[in-house]
Structure formats: C-alpha cells, structure tokens
MIPA-293029 format. One line per 8 residues: number of its first residue (from 1); for each residue x, y, z of C-alpha. Coordinates in pm, whole numbers, plus 32768, in hexadecimal, padded with zeros to 4 digits. Last residue first. Example, Ala and Ser with C-alpha at 12.3 -4.5 7.8 and 13.67 -1.06 7.14 Angstrom:
<zalos>
2 = 8557:7F96:82CA ~ 84CE:7E3E:830C
</zalos>
This chain:
<zalos>
166 = 1AAA:43B6:7F24 ~ 1AF5:4529:7EF0 ~ 1A3E:458E:8028 ~ 1993:46DF:8016 ~ 19E4:4802:80F8 ~ 1AE9:487B:8000 ~ 1C11:4941:8079 ~ 1C38:4A89:7FC7
158 = 1D7A:4AA6:7F09 ~ 1E68:4BC0:7F57 ~ 1EF6:4C74:7E27 ~ 204A:4BF2:7DB4 ~ 2117:4D0D:7D22 ~ 202C:4DF2:7DDE ~ 20E9:4DE3:7F25 ~ 2247:4E03:7E9B
150 = 221E:4F3F:7DCC ~ 2109:4FB0:7EB7 ~ 2200:4FEE:7FD0 ~ 22EB:50BE:7EF9 ~ 21CE:5183:7E5E ~ 213A:51CA:7FB4 ~ 228D:5230:803E ~ 22B7:5322:7F1D
142 = 2153:53A9:7F42 ~ 2178:53E0:80B7 ~ 22D0:547E:8098 ~ 2278:5569:7F79 ~ 213A:55E2:8023 ~ 21EA:5606:8173 ~ 230B:56C6:80DE ~ 221A:57B2:8030
134 = 2160:57F7:8174 ~ 22A3:582C:8237 ~ 2335:5908:8124 ~ 21F8:59E0:8135 ~ 2218:5A37:82A5 ~ 2318:5B52:829D ~ 228E:5C08:816D ~ 2131:5BEC:81FB
126 = 2089:5AA3:81BB ~ 206A:5A5F:8330 ~ 1EF2:5A42:8308 ~ 1F3E:592E:820E ~ 1FE2:586E:832A ~ 1EA5:5875:83F6 ~ 1DD7:5811:82C9 ~ 1ECC:56F5:8281
118 = 1EB0:5678:83E8 ~ 1D35:568C:83DF ~ 1D29:55D7:8290 ~ 1E0C:54C8:831C ~ 1D25:549A:8446 ~ 1BF2:5498:8365 ~ 1C8E:5390:8283 ~ 1CE9:52B6:83AD
110 = 1B87:52CF:8438 ~ 1AF9:526B:82E7 ~ 1BE5:5141:82D1 ~ 1B91:50D8:8436 ~ 1A1A:50F5:83FC ~ 1A2F:502A:82BB ~ 1B02:4F23:8369 ~ 1A0C:4F09:8486
102 = 18EA:4EDC:8396 ~ 19AB:4DE5:82BD ~ 1A04:4D06:83E5 ~ 1969:4BC4:8362 ~ 1A7F:4B70:8274 ~ 1B4B:4C8A:81EB ~ 1C0A:4C3F:80AC ~ 1B3D:4D14:7FBD
94 = 1B03:4E18:80CC ~ 1C6D:4E87:80CD ~ 1C7B:4EA6:7F53 ~ 1B31:4F62:7F48 ~ 1BAE:5053:8053 ~ 1CF6:5080:7F98 ~ 1C37:50D7:7E5B ~ 1B46:51BD:7F11
86 = 1C69:527F:7FAC ~ 1D66:5287:7E8F ~ 1C9D:5329:7D78 ~ 1C0C:5444:7E48 ~ 1D64:5478:7EE2 ~ 1DF6:549D:7D86 ~ 1CFC:55AF:7D2F ~ 1D55:5663:7E75
78 = 1EC7:5654:7E1D ~ 1E71:56D8:7CC1 ~ 1DAC:57F2:7D64 ~ 1EE8:584A:7E29 ~ 1FA2:585F:7CDD ~ 1E99:594A:7C52 ~ 1EA0:5A1A:7D91 ~ 201B:5A3C:7D78
70 = 1FFE:5A9E:7C09 ~ 1EFE:5BA7:7C5F ~ 1FD5:5C30:7D7A ~ 210F:5C43:7C9A ~ 206D:5CE9:7B6C ~ 207A:5E4E:7BEF ~ 21DB:5E20:7C74 ~ 2250:5DAB:7B1C
62 = 22F3:5C55:7B18 ~ 2458:5BFF:7AB5 ~ 24F5:5D58:7AE8 ~ 2462:5D71:7C43 ~ 254C:5C62:7CB9 ~ 24F2:5AFA:7CD7 ~ 24DA:5A73:7E3A ~ 2366:5A87:7E7B
54 = 22F5:5A31:7D1C ~ 23EB:5912:7D0D ~ 2367:588C:7E57 ~ 2200:58B0:7DDF ~ 2254:57F5:7C9F ~ 22FD:56E3:7D6A ~ 21BF:56C6:7E37 ~ 20EB:56BD:7CFD
46 = 21C7:55AC:7C64 ~ 21AC:54DF:7DA3 ~ 2035:550A:7DC1 ~ 1FFC:54AA:7C57 ~ 20D6:5376:7C90 ~ 2011:5319:7DC7 ~ 1ECA:5337:7D09 ~ 1F50:5264:7BE9
38 = 1FCA:515E:7CE1 ~ 1E74:514E:7D84 ~ 1DC7:5135:7C32 ~ 1EB4:501F:7BC6 ~ 1E5F:4F61:7D03 ~ 1CED:4F84:7CCB ~ 1D13:4ED8:7B7D ~ 1CB2:4F94:7A42
30 = 1B6A:4F50:798C ~ 1A89:4F24:7ABB ~ 1B0F:5042:7B8D ~ 1B36:5127:7A5E ~ 19F1:51EC:7A54 ~ 19A0:51F9:7BC7 ~ 1B0A:5240:7C1F ~ 1B16:5353:7B19
22 = 19D1:53EA:7B9D ~ 1A61:53F3:7CFC ~ 1B9B:54A0:7C7F ~ 1ACA:559E:7BBF ~ 19FE:55E7:7CFB ~ 1B3E:5619:7DC4 ~ 1BC2:570D:7CBF ~ 1A73:57C5:7CBC
14 = 1A7D:57E9:7E36 ~ 1BE1:5870:7E2B ~ 1B85:5968:7D18 ~ 1A4D:59D9:7DD2 ~ 1B19:5A0D:7F0D ~ 1C1C:5AD6:7E4C ~ 1B09:5BB0:7DBF ~ 1A86:5BEA:7F1E
6 = 1BE1:5C56:7F93 ~ 1C04:5D3B:7E66 ~ 1AB1:5DDB:7EAE ~ 1B02:5E02:801F ~ 1C46:5EB3:7FC7 ~ 1D9C:5E19:7FEB
</zalos>
C-alpha cells in the first residue's frame, strides 16, 4: 500500500467516524439510546460477516482490484458503528450513575482506549494470516453485544430518584 493509499484510508476512516458522531447527535433525541447501540452493533456484525465473506470467497466472486477497496469500505462501516456505540453507551451508563459520573466517564474512556489499542494491534496483523483473527474478533464482539443487549435493553435501568414520594 502506497503512502497516498494509506492516507486515503485514514481519511475514509476519519470521515466514517465523523458521520457516526453526526448520526448520534441527530438521532439521540428522536430514537432511544438503546436502539442506537443495537443499530451500531448490527452494522458491526454485518460488516464483520462481509469481511469474512470477502476473505473466504474465491477470486471469481470479487475482482482482485476491487477487494482492497471493499475491505476498506467494510472497515469504515465498523468505524462508523463504533462512533455510534461509544457515546450512546457512555450516555446510558451515565444516566444511572449517581455521584460517580467523573469516575465512570474516566473508566469508560480508558476502556475504549484499551479496546482501540487491541484492535490497532490486531489490525497490524492484517496480513493474510492475521486477518481471520481481526474478522473473528469483530464478529464475536458484535454478536455478544447484540445478545447481551437483547436482554439488557428490554427493560432499561431506571434512575433512582433522590426525592421522597411522600
């Protein structure tokens, strides 16, 4: 990959994250946070499955010249989904936090940075031998997230009121 292609990929990933942030800003008040999180996880799952298909389909299904661009597009979709999931999950966590909002914010940010570091390390393995690991991780995380959120968001947590009802 040339420097120009690498820079173009970075611009695409940044633009995908920006679009995800704009979507959260636009839809956070009209759609529930929980629906945004599920939508992000679903986008991630479909993108991961698309990456797996791209990796394992023969050359007859996708032209060699188109394969890298399609992979980058699917990876941008994963980045878009992350931009939807992170602020939504942070808002959900903070909505039920009492007086520990600062600590919770720091912990959520630290967790995101740790996951980003792990994903960046795995992405560096994206040679033919490392790509299945990255794809498997994306599919696994999004599938587990969808499974967990199916039960968790059926009844969103209620914030305890500090006011007496008497």
